[in-house]
C-alpha positions, 0 to 999 in steps of 0.5 A: 654164153660167149664173152669177149674172152675166156681164160685158158685153164690147163688140165688141173693135174698139170697145175697140181704137180707144181702145187705139190712141190710148193707144199714140199718147199713151203716157199710161197713168195719172195723170189721163189724157185718157180718165179726164178724159173719163169723169169728165165724161161720167159726172158729167153723166149721174149729175147730180153736181157732183163725180165722182171716178174711182178704182181700185175701190169699196172704195177709194172708201169708204176715201177718203170715210171718210178725207176726212171724218175719221171715227173711233170708232163708225160706224152701218152696215148688216148687209145688204151685201157684206163690203166695207162693214164691212171698210172701217170696220175697215180705217180703224180705225172700229168698225161699229155695226149698225142692223137693216134694214127687212124690205121694202126690206132697207136700213137701218131709218131708225127705228132710226138715231136710237135706236141712235145714242142708245146709242152715241157716233157719228161717222158713218153708212155704209149701202147702196142694196141691189140699187140699192134705197133706203129713206126717203132724206129721213128719213135725211138729216134724221137725219144733219143733226140728229145733226150727222154725215156720211152716206155711201151705198154705192151699189155697185149703184146706177149710173143709179138715180133716186129721185123723178126725182133721181139717187140719188147726190145724197143724203147727204154722199158717195156711192160706186159700184163699176164692177167687172166684175160690175156693170151698168156696169163699167170692168173694175175701178173705182169712184167717189166723188161729192159736191156738197161742192166742198171735200170733193171737192178733198180726196178728189182730193188724197188719191186721189193720195198726198196731193200735187199736183206737188211740194206735199205737203198730206196723207197719201194713198193711190194710188186712181187708175185707168188709161187702159185702165180708163177706155177700157173705161168709155167704150165700155161707157157707149155701151151702157148704155141697151141693157144696162139695157133687156135686163135690164129685160125679163129681170126682167119675164119672171122676174116672170111665171114665178116664183109663190108661195111665192116672195117677190118683192123689193119695190123703192121705187115712186118709184125708176127702177131699173137692174135690177142684180140679180134677188133672190128670197126663200124661206120658209126656208133649207132650201128655198133650199138645196134649190132651189140644189142643183137649179140646180147639177145643171143647171149654173146658179149663183145666189149668196147676196147677201148671206150671212151677215149682216155682224153675224155675221162672225168679224171683228166683235162685232156686236149681234143684227139679227133682220131681216138675219139672217133675210133673209140666210139666205133670199135668192138672186140669180138669173142676170141679164146683158146677154145672158141669153136667154128660154130661160135664164130659162124654164129657171131658173124652171121648175127653181125652181118644180118644186123647191118 
């Protein structure tokens, strides 16, 4: 049985070494030594000045929204996981959807300004889809011109570089998810990253109930993470380069086996990818459903990341987003993991091509 992903697990002995140290210190949570070590190592690896480890990627977005004081209308993408929209609604904001570029599938920079002119906007929240990106310089410029913060949901973008620079150095704030399904994981976890030191201090404070010791300075929430999760992150980080290399090889093999009428997803040519997903696009939803059924018969379970287009969620009153609605009906992510085999990829590709 093959699913869209399979969580990487290191040799249990590697993890147990950390558990033994936790048992020795009795320090389980509240910024323990492993949390601090992980924050230092990942901050250095990702080339960000402030790396804040939190309990999950959704909380990361909530903390960013709260720390920036966003309210009212927020420009956002309709092509992402539902968490990107849910956090806005949860925090009392109204998502205003900007359609996506049909190639990058990230928010269409040209439409940001025109959509903002029709609405009173307090911020932008958009996504690095599958770790891909659009024109980040143009988006940053638009953010500066409009005088509003820019948040990047980089849930899929761990280790990605754009023009030789960490993708998390763009925007006012970037977030990442370290959920068990991600290319790098801490079982559950996430991060908030910013080069604004004052903003980072605020995020650290509201991550821990809004107080430091006995001094209360703000309304906060419990967004901390534990020593157990940090330990898994420290072990997995040592394997990341190997994981990335295997997934790259698997993706290249898919590339060689999948032919027209399959439409390959195009990544930004100035991107150093992390191979977090392998999406393909069909010419119609009917063909996607037909191929998916054939794969299911063979106990292969891809996933429709992302469906439906978020502007069509029952919880929002979204405007029409033609590109996002179209692509969301035709895109499918194929199985990809740190130990997927050549045999698996050949079988999957053969079933797909013979189904067309």
